[in-house]
Each structure stands twice: as structure tokens, then as C-alpha cells.
C-alpha positions in Angstrom: 0.0 0.0 0.1 1.2 3.5 -1.0 -0.7 6.6 0.0 0.2 10.2 -0.6 -0.9 13.3 1.1 -0.1 16.8 -0.1 0.4 19.1 2.8 0.9 22.7 1.6 2.8 23.8 -1.7 6.1 22.0 -1.1 5.2 19.0 1.2 4.0 15.5 0.1 3.9 12.9 2.8 4.1 9.4 1.6 3.0 6.2 3.6 4.2 3.0 2.3 4.1 -0.7 3.4 5.0 -2.3 0.0 8.0 -4.2 1.3 9.0 -7.4 2.9 7.1 -7.7 6.2 5.3 -4.4 5.6 1.7 -4.1 6.9 -0.6 -1.2 6.6 -3.8 -1.4 4.5 -5.3 2.2 4.6 -4.6 5.7 5.8 -6.6 8.8 6.0 -6.3 12.2 7.5 -7.5 12.6 11.1 -9.5 15.3 12.8 -6.5 17.2 13.9 -3.7 18.9 12.1 -0.9 16.4 11.4 -3.1 13.4 12.6 -3.5 10.3 10.4 -5.8 7.3 10.9 -4.2 4.0 10.2 -5.6 0.5 9.4 -3.8 -2.8 9.0 -4.6 -6.1 7.3 -5.1 -9.3 9.4 -2.5 -12.0 9.3 -4.2 -14.2 6.8 -5.3 -11.6 4.2 -6.4 -11.9 1.5 -6.7 -15.7 1.9 -8.8 -15.6 5.1 -11.8 -13.5 6.0 -10.6 -12.6 9.5 -7.5 -13.0 11.7 -5.2 -11.3 14.0 -4.5 -7.7 13.5 -1.6 -6.8 15.6 1.6 -6.5 13.4 2.2 -3.2 11.6 5.2 -2.1 9.7 5.3 1.1 7.5 7.3 3.9 6.3 6.7 7.7 6.2 8.6 9.9 3.9 8.6 13.7 3.2 7.7 15.1 6.7 9.3 18.4 7.2 12.2 18.6 9.8 10.8 19.4 13.2 7.2 18.4 12.4 5.2 16.1 14.9 2.8 13.6 13.4 0.2 11.7 15.5 -0.7 8.0 14.3 -4.0 6.5 15.4 -4.5 2.9 14.7 -8.2 2.1 14.2 -8.5 -1.8 13.9 -5.9 -3.4 16.0 -6.7 -6.4 18.3 -6.6 -5.7 22.0 -3.2 -5.6 23.4 -3.8 -3.7 26.4 -1.7 -6.1 28.6 1.4 -5.4 26.5 1.1 -1.6 26.3 0.1 -1.4 30.0 3.5 -3.0 30.7 5.3 -0.3 28.7 5.4 -1.7 25.2 6.3 0.9 22.6 6.7 0.6 18.8 10.1 0.7 17.2 11.4 3.0 14.6 14.6 3.7 12.4 15.6 6.3 9.9 17.1 5.3 6.6 19.4 5.6 4.7 21.9 7.1 7.2 20.5 9.0 10.3 19.5 5.9 12.4 20.1 2.3 10.9 19.4 0.5 14.0 15.8 0.1 15.5 15.0 1.8 18.8 11.8 2.5 20.8 9.8 5.6 20.0 10.5 8.4 22.6 7.0 9.5 23.3 4.2 7.9 25.4 1.8 5.5 23.8 -1.9 6.0 24.3 -4.5 3.3 24.1 -8.3 3.2 24.8 -11.5 1.7 23.6 -13.5 4.0 21.3 -17.3 4.4 21.2 -17.7 1.1 19.3 -15.6 -0.8 21.9 -12.7 -0.9 19.4 -9.2 -1.0 20.8 -7.3 2.2 19.5 -3.6 2.8 19.8 -2.2 6.2 19.3 1.3 7.7 19.5 3.3 10.8 18.3 6.5 11.1 16.7 8.7 14.1 16.1 10.5 13.9 12.8 14.0 15.4 13.6 15.6 14.0 10.3 15.7 15.6 6.9 12.5 15.1 4.7 14.4 13.2 2.1 15.0 10.4 4.5 12.6 7.8 5.3 11.2 6.8 8.8 10.0 3.2 9.4 7.8 2.2 12.2 6.9 -1.3 13.5 4.9 -3.1 16.2 8.2 -4.7 17.5 11.7 -5.3 16.2 11.1 -6.9 12.6 12.6 -10.0 11.2 11.5 -10.4 7.7 11.1 -13.4 5.4 14.1 -12.1 3.3 16.2 -11.7 6.6 15.4 -15.4 7.4 16.6 -16.5 4.0 19.8 -14.3 4.2 20.5 -15.9 7.6 20.0 -19.5 6.4 22.3 -18.6 3.4 25.0 -17.5 5.7 24.8 -20.5 8.0 24.8 -22.8 5.1 27.8 -21.1 3.5 29.7 -21.2 6.9 29.2 -25.0 7.2 30.2 -25.7 3.7 33.4 -23.7 4.1 34.2 -25.5 7.5 33.3 -29.0 6.1 36.9 -29.8 4.8 38.3 -28.8 8.1 35.9 -30.6 10.4 34.6 -33.6 8.8 32.3 -34.4 11.7 29.8 -31.6 11.0 26.5 -32.4 9.4 24.3 -29.7 8.0 21.2 -30.2 5.7 18.6 -27.7 4.4 15.4 -28.5 2.7 11.9 -27.0 1.8 9.4 -28.5 4.1 6.4 -26.9 2.1 5.4 -24.0 0.2 3.2 -21.2 1.5 0.1 -20.1 -0.4 2.0 -17.3 -2.0 4.8 -19.8 -3.0 7.4 -18.9 -0.4 9.6 -21.6 0.8 9.0 -23.0 4.4 12.5 -24.4 5.3 14.1 -26.7 7.9 17.7 -27.1 8.8 19.2 -30.2 10.3 22.3 -29.5 12.4 24.4 -32.1 14.1 27.6 -34.0 14.4 27.9 -37.1 12.2 28.0 -39.4 15.3 25.4 -42.2 14.7 24.7 -41.2 11.1 23.6 -43.9 8.6 23.5 -44.1 4.7 19.8 -44.3 4.7 17.7 -41.3 3.9 14.7 -39.9 5.8 11.4 -41.2 4.1 8.6 -38.9 3.1 5.4 -39.6 5.1 2.6 -41.1 3.1 -1.1 -40.2 3.1 -3.3 -37.5 1.8 -2.3 -35.3 4.9 1.2 -35.0 3.5 0.5 -34.1 0.0 3.1 -31.6 -1.2 5.4 -32.1 1.8 9.2 -32.1 1.1 8.8 -31.2 -2.6 12.5 -31.6 -3.4 12.7 -34.9 -1.8 9.7 -36.0 -3.6 11.3 -35.5 -6.9 14.8 -36.8 -5.8 14.9 -39.0 -2.6 18.6 -38.1 -2.3 17.5 -34.4 -1.4 16.2 -35.7 1.9 18.5 -35.6 5.0 20.4 -38.7 6.2 19.0 -40.9 9.1 20.6 -41.0 12.5 20.5 -44.3 14.5 19.1 -43.8 18.2 20.3 -40.2 18.3 17.9 -38.0 20.3 16.0 -35.3 18.2 15.3 -31.9 19.3 13.0 -29.6 17.2 13.2 -25.7 17.6 10.5 -23.6 16.0 9.0 -20.3 16.7 6.5 -17.5 15.6 3.0 -18.6 14.6 1.6 -15.1 14.1 3.4 -12.2 12.2 3.6 -10.0 15.3 5.6 -12.6 17.2 9.0 -11.4 15.9 10.5 -11.7 19.5 10.2 -15.4 19.1 12.2 -15.2 15.8 15.0 -13.2 17.6 15.1 -15.8 20.5 15.4 -18.7 18.0 18.1 -16.7 16.1 20.1 -16.5 19.4 19.8 -20.2 19.9 20.8 -20.9 16.3 23.8 -18.6 16.6 24.9 -20.7 19.7 24.6 -24.1 18.1 26.2 -23.0 14.8 29.2 -21.2 16.3 31.8 -23.3 14.8 34.5 -21.9 17.2 32.4 -22.8 20.4 33.3 -25.9 22.4 
């Protein structure tokens, strides 16, 4: 979604969410000067009729330096417990002023409107130049593209280390494809202790149609089996707004893929 607002002769403010992990479905002017009303898409849009509406991630460009804008979210799920404990959205300014995410400085207000709809409101002072872009998000983002980049880096590190440490085992495969055709991947990380020459089978039955598509075409694309070795499965983040779960999982993966660690 991209929406432009002309504010005076020389000012055009642009809202945008057309990027990986972006979510903003609609913007309109509010009742007060420099106030904007915002709506988000639910998690399953457009493939489900309804779903969670907590995650937002959007950018604002063209705001004159020193201007303060007010953002009012009109259709979020009730997150009173989080905001009552001090949660604040995060922001950063690209390309250069503030590359790292940090919490907004001003207080967050939340309330229920006359229709009993949870409403979130916060202000932000734009201290950067108008040719820079400010990004806002519900919490510290971790996008699909960042996930792909992270797995690429881990795979490259293991492949580079394989000639030095022959006991390392790394395997990456596609478990399934999302409705939009994105890969949902799984990494197998282990020593080679207990490894066999057999490959993991693909489960049979209608409930498993389409699973492990690469292995279905070529059984040698499936990971090797281990004997009686215990298996530990790590997963995180069911809903889009649960990015903290991704960061916790990333920390754990960093630990177990640290090739210098004993």
C-alpha cells in the first residue's frame, strides 16, 4: 500500500508498506492537524476472511524536519496487557540517520472507542531531513528475506568448514510452500555421530501431499538418518507479530552454529 498526502505547496507525505514484512492497508487524515488514521490487514489477508490484527510495519517519507505527526490505529486487536507494561513501537531512519531500531520516545496511548474497538495512538517528532525515510513497526522486525539471508550465511559457513571438520552435518530442505509460493524451510544441524547411509522417508497419506517437494522429486535430497540419536526440534513464531520469538530462535541458532564454540 502506498498513499500520498499533499500538505501545502512543497510538502507531500508518503505512507508505504509495500516491502517485505510491511503491513498497512489504509491511511486517512484525522480530525486534527498532522493526525493520520491507520488500518492494518489481518494476518491471513487476502486468503482468510478474518484473523489477528496486531502487526504493523510501514514507512513515512517527506515530513518536514521538526514536524510532529500523530498516528491513530483504528482496527488492532486488544493488546492492553502489552502496552500497559510499557511496550512501545520501534522506529529507524534510513538511509543514514538511524540504521538501528529503537523504541519511540513519546508515550503510547491506548483506549476503547465508542464502538468498543481497541485504539492505539502515538506521536513522533521527525528530526531528520525530509528526504530520509522513517520506518515504524509493532516490534523489532525479522522479515522473510532476513530469514533467507540468515540461512544462506549459515549454510555457507558450514560448507566452508566441512573440509576442516569432517564431523559436521548440515542439511537444508523445503518442508512446504506457502500459499504465496514462499519456501518454508528446515535445517538439520548435528555431528555425524550415529549417522547412517539411509535417507529420511517422506510420510505417506493425503495429509502429507506436497510435503518435502524437493525430496519427492529426488529422494537423495532428503537428510540422512541417524540411529538412536535424540532429536530436538526448535520452532517459533506462529503469528506475524511474534517477531521476538524469531529473535530468540536466532540467538539459539547462533549458539549451536558457532563453529568456534566448544
